[in-house]
N, C-alpha and C positions, 0 to 999 in steps of 0.2 A: 397673056392674054385676057381679058375681061370676063368675070364670071358670068354664066349665063342664069338670065333672070327669067323664071317658068313666065308664060302668058295668061295674061288674067283669064282668059276663056278655060285653060288647063285649069286652073284654081278654083271655080265657081263649084264643081261637085264634092271637092275636098271641103270646102267652106261649108256647104251643105250638109253634109255627113255630120263633120263637126257640131254644127249648129243642132242637127236633131240628136245628137247622142246623150243621155243624161251624163251628168258630172259626176265620174266616179268617186271623187275626194272632196266632194260639196258636202258638208252637213246639213242632217234635216233639220228643218226649222222645228224649232223646241215646241213639243205639244202643250198646248193651253188649257188648263183646270180650273174649275170656277167653283168658289165657296161663296156662304154668305154671309157678311158681316154685318149681324143685325139685320135691318132690310134692305140691304146696299150688296147687291151683285159683285164680287171682285173677281177678276180675272187673273190668273197667275200661272208664270212660264218659268219651267227650271232651265239655269242658264248653265249648267254644267254638273259635273258629278261633286258629291259631297269630299270636303277636307276637312283637317284639323285646324283651328284657328290656335290663335299663341297660348289659350286657356286649354289646348286638348278637345274641344267640343267637335264633334262631326258634325259639319254644317253645309248646306246646301244652297247656293246662291241662287235667288226668285227674283223675278221683275213682277210685282202687282200693277194691276192698272184699277183703278177706282175712275170709271169714266172714260174722260178723256186725259186723267192723268196718272202718270205711272211712276212708282218708287222700287229702289232696289233696296232688298231684305234677305236676310238667310232665314233656313228651317233646320230644325233637328228633327228626330223622332216622337214628337209630342206635339198635344192640341191644347186650347184653352177651351173648356166647354162650360157652357152656363146649363146646369139641369134643374128640370122642375120634378114634381114627384113621378116617380116610376123610370125617370131617366138612366137611375144606374142598372137597371135590369135592361132595359133597351142597349146602354152599351154593351153589356155582357153579351147580348145575343148575338151582336153584330164581332164579337172578338175584340171589343176595346177593355182595358182596365184602368180603374183611378189609380193614378201615382201619387198626388200629394195633393193635400187641399191648399188652394190658394185664398180663396176667401167663401169659407163654407157656409156663413150666414147666408148668403143670395146664391148658394149652389155653383161657386166657382170651383171648377178641380180643374189639373193637368192630368191629362189622358193618354195613354199608348196602346198602339197596336200591338197584341200579342205574337201577331204575323212577322212584325218587325217593317211595315211600312211608314212612310213619314208622315210628318204633320199634314202636309197639303192633301195627301189622299185620305187622311180622316175626316178634314174639314167638309173635303168635297162629298165622301161618304154620306155624312150627316146633314147634308144639306138639302134632303130630300124632304118631301111634305109627310111621309112617313115616320120619320125621325122625329119632326117638331111634333108630331101628334103624339110623340110618344114619351114626352118629357125632355127631349134635347132642344133646349131653347136656341140655344148659339153654340157654333163650334169654328173656331177660327185657329189657324198654324200657329204654334209657339213663337211668333216672328222675332227675328234678332235684329234691331233696328239702330243704328248708333245713336247715341245721344250725346246733348253737350250742355256744359255747364251754361247759365245765362249770363256770365258776367267774364269778361274778357280785361286783363289788369290794363291800367294805364295810368299816367303820372300826369297829374294835375299842373298846370303853369301860372295858378293864380293863388297867392298864400290863403288867401279866405276857405279855401278847400282843406288846411291843414287845419286840425283838431276836429270835433265832431260838430263840426256845423250844421249837419242836417237835424239836430236837435236843438238847436238855439231858440231864442224868443221869437226872432224875425220869422221862424217858418213853422216849428210845429209844438213849441212853448212845452216842450217836454219837462222842466223844472217846475210847471204849476199843475201839468198832469200827473207829477209825483206827489205834489204834495197832495191830491186826492188818492191814489194808490198807487204803489207800487209793483203790483200783482200780488198773486198768491200761490204758495208752493203746491197747493192743489190743482192748479191750471198748468199742464203740461203743453208745452211746443214739440212736436213731432219735425225734425230736420231731416228731411230725405235728401241725400246729396252723396258727396266723396267720402263721407266718415269724418271723424272729427281727433281733436288732439285732447285727450283726457289728461293730459297732465300739464297745460296750459295753466299759469299762475292765476289766470282772471276768470278761468272757467271750472277749476278744480272744486268738486261737491258740488256742481251743478245740475250732472247729468243721473240721470237713472237708467236701468239698464237699455241697450240698445238691441241694433240686428244688424247682420250682413247678409243682405240677399244676392250679392255676387257669389261669395262662397259658403253660402249654405249655414253661417252658423252665427254664434253670440257677440262674436269680435267688431265691433263696429268701429274700431279705430282708422285711420286714414291709413292708405297706401304708401310710402313713400314713392314706389316706381311709378304711380300715377301721375300724368303730366298735371293735374287739376288738384292735388294731393291737398293744398290748403281751403280749398274751396268751402268745404264744409264748417271747417273750424272758423273762416271768416264770417259765414252766414250766423253761425251760434252765438258769435260776439256779440254782433249788433242784435239779437233777439234778447240774450238773457245773461252777458257776463254782469260779473259780480259787481255791484255798487258799494258805492262808501268803505270801500277795503284799503284805501291807501296807494293803490295802482291800477294802472292801464286805464282801461275805459268802462262806460257805462253802457249797460243792454237796457233797450228800450222796455223790458218789462223784467227788472231785475230780481223779482222775488218768485218769478215762475219756474219751473222745472224743463229739463231738456231732455231730450232722448233723439239719438243719434241713427238713423237708418244710412249704411252704407251702399249705395247701388251704382255710381257712376262708375266707368271704368274706360279705358281707352278703347276696349273691344266693344263690338255690338252687345247691346242688352236684351236679353229675351222680354217678351211681352209678359211672361210669368212674374218678372221681379219687381215692376211697379205695382202689379196687383197685391203681390206677398206684402209691398212696402205700406200701401194702403191697409190692407189687412189690419199689418202690425201695429199702426196708428189707431185701428178702429178697437182692437182688443184690448189696448193698453189706455183707452178713453180717453185721446189726445181732446184738447181744448182746440187746438190751432195745426195745420200742417203746412210747413213752408216749404216750395218747390222752387228753387233757383236753378232751373232745369228745364230742358225739352228735345224734342227730336230735332236731328239735324236739318232733316228736309221738313217739308211742311205738308206732311201726310194727313189725313184723316185719322183722328183717333178711332182707335178698336172699338166695338161697342164693349166688349168685357171689360176693360179698363174705363170707359165712360161709367159703367154700371157700378163698377169697384168706387170709383170717385164720388158718383153720386150717392151711394149706400153711407160711406162716411160722414159725407153731409149731412144725411138726413137722419142717420142713425148713432153716428158717433156720439162720446161723452154721455154715455147713459142714456141714450135716446134724445136727448137734447141738440145733437149734431156737432159736427167739427168745421171750424171754418177752414176752407183749403185754398191758400193762397199760392198762385202762380204768376212768376216773371213772367213778362211780356216777351221778350226775347229781344236780340240785340242786331237784327238785321235790318232796320228802317225800312221795313215793309207793311204791306195792311193784312192782319191776319185774317184766315179762313175763317166762314160760318161752321167748319166739322174739324176743327181742331182743338187742340188741348185746351186751349184758353177760351174755348167758346161753350165746354161743357158746363151744362146747368150749375154744377156744385162750385164752380169755380170763380174767385174772384182775382181777376186779373190785375196786376200792377205795373204800371211803366213809370220810366222815369225820366225824372225832372233835375235840372242842373241849380246853383247857387242863386241864379237870377229866377227860378221859378219857370224857366223856359225848357221846352223840349230838347233832351240831349239827342246830338247827332244820330246815335244809335238804335233807340229805341222803337221796338215796332207798335203799330196804332190800329184802329179799326174799332167795328161795332160793338167787339168783346171785349174792349178794354175797359175796365170797371174807374178804376182811380189810377192817381200819379203819386209819387212819393218821392223825396230827395233820394239821390245814390250816398249809402252809407260809405264814403271812402276811407275813413279810419276806422279799423278794427282789428280783432285778434289774428294773429298769422299762427301757424304751426312754430313749434319752438325752435330756435335754431337758425342755419342758415339755409335749410330746404323748402322755405316756403317764398311769399313775395319778396320779402325784405330780410336780411341778417338779422335783424332783431326779432321779438316776440310779437310784434305788432307791425301793422303796414298802412301806409297813406294812399297806397295803390289798388285799393279794391274799387269795384265797377260794374257798368254795366247795369241792366236791370236784375242781375243777379242780387245787387247790394241795396237796391230800393225794395226789393219783396220781404227782406225779412224786417225791414222797417215797418211797414204796414201787418206784418204777421204779429211783431212785438206790438204794436197798439192794438189788435185784435184781441190777443193775450190779455190785454190791461182791462179792455172792456168786459171779456169773458169773466175775469178776477173778480172785478166790480160788481158786476151783475152775472152772477151765475145760472140765473133762471131763465136768462134769456135764451133764446134757439140760435142757432147756426143763422139761418135765414133772417133773425131777425137784427143778428149783429151787423151782419152784410148790409141790411137796409139801413142799419144805422150810421155804418160807415160812410155811406154815399148819402145819405140826406145830411149828415154834418158836415160835409168836406169843403173843405175853404175853396172857393172858386179860384181857378186858374186865372191870371192877368191876361194871357195870350190866348185865351179861350175865345171861341165862339159857338158854343152851345145850340143845339136845336131844340125844339118845342118842350121838348123833355128832359131838357137840361145837361144833355150827353153833347162833347165834342168827341170826334174820333181821334184827336191828339192827345187829349186831356181827361180822356172821361168824364165822370161826373165831379172832377176836380181833385183837389190836394188831400191827401187823408190828413184829418185834424183829432190829434188823440184829445185835446182839452176840452173840445165843442161836443166830441163823442161822450167822454165820460160825463160832463154836466149833463146832457142830455138824457143819457143813462139813468143817471140817478136822481136826478131834480133837484131839488133844492139842497145844493152842496155849497159849503163855504170854501170858498178858493182862497189860498192865501196869494198877496200879493206877490209879483217877482222881486226879488231881494239880489243885490250885487254879489258878484261872486267873491268867493274867499278868498284870502290871499293865496296866491300859487306857491307851491313848494317843489321843489327841483324832484322827480322822480325817473331815478336811473333806469327802471325796467320799462319806462312809458315810452312810446314812440310820439307821444305829443310830449314835445319839450315845453319850459315854462316859456311865456310870451307869447303861445301860438294861440289864436284866437278860436275860443271856443273848445279850449281842450279840457279845462276843468269845469265848464257853465254847468254840468250835472250834478257836482256836490251840492248846489245849495239845496235843490230840488230832493235832493236823497235824505241830507239830513231833516229837512221839515217835514218829508213822509214819514220819517221817525215821531216826530212830534205829533203827527195826525194818526198814528198807527191806533190810539183807542177811540178816536172821533167816530160817532154814530151816524151813519148816512141815510138820511130819510129817505127810501125810495118813493115813488110816484107810479101810478098806474101807468103802463105805457098808452098813448093812444091806439 
């Protein structure tokens, strides 16, 4: 016998009852909270309960909405605040306490609630006009956001990629630039990255003490467990590897000093970490800060981080300012006007290939300042744990490798003309850039893909110093087999740096006559 099917008319009252009844097990919509990031109102929703991340930190997932754009992040029980006079007392009256100085020279602190509320609640409570008039200028949650290194390894398929082709006389004329200066030990470049291999034979003796803003200690060496462990060492080598030492490669500013900041990790990084990294650069008098990293998502830069970067640019290096160089990123997309690369104090570097053309990955846009060739050959962490089984790699790439090329050039200029401000150095690098052959610049000389052109160290140094005697390019010295170098005998460009290095020594006592800048 067939089962009896209820008549549709008998089902209507039941359906009406079901539709009218509330869903007993439906999750309530997350409550939205609003805080102010600078002058931007940001809406945030908690997406679940707090949970421990791989580092044992209790984090709550949130969704941030900047207008029509949304981003995922996490928060802990702290907020990043910027205080004016009277701000500390205003916090105390509201039950908040200062936990850690982030950049105290401009009033940036990490704050917690004595009652245990999370950072979103703190930021929302301090968003009112009363708090702003009592000395609390900014308050945002200590946002944990995924960061990425700005260079994915790739294998070049053209033999001209071998050797340090990016320094050769067809492109950057580094041997001639080194005839003017090889840098100065009083000039320091801070590399904010994944940590460095201080045992590398081409980097030993090049580092001053660094800092780890991940674990909160002074050990800036790389973490072998991190998937990009080699990244910081590769960037450091391009900037300042030892030169004329009979092994390995040459750094763009071989006589400059290096400091390493370990900040990148596989887990999300709190907003407080890059602020502390830039404060380290400020406190140690860095002339240049190299940043081959960025956020995974194209999120607006928090106002507190923007202020920290601008403070280093304006007031670093004893008041002359530090040049803050950032990689443009590798998503082949247009950069937004509210991202890290658009911060006033940032010099944004895109990547070009061996033909002076755009690489397939480099980002572009109005905030792109200059381009530089990718530094494919560089130092690797010692042993088999890096990009290659040797101590060097031919496979470094992305805008991560173009950024330290430009950072090294900026350090050369700061060494040769230490009286110049950071703003003057940036303007000089832009004014003396070599025109990119495939660019179509606008009336202001800017192209969205190539910026203002290709960084040109020789032109920048010549302009900075005035009437300087520049030695003509000399042929490469005889190539000797170097068992410890990834650049073998016969590879194009592998030893081109040696001629410039030797003649830089000859010019060590040359008095360079500077002329007044226009």
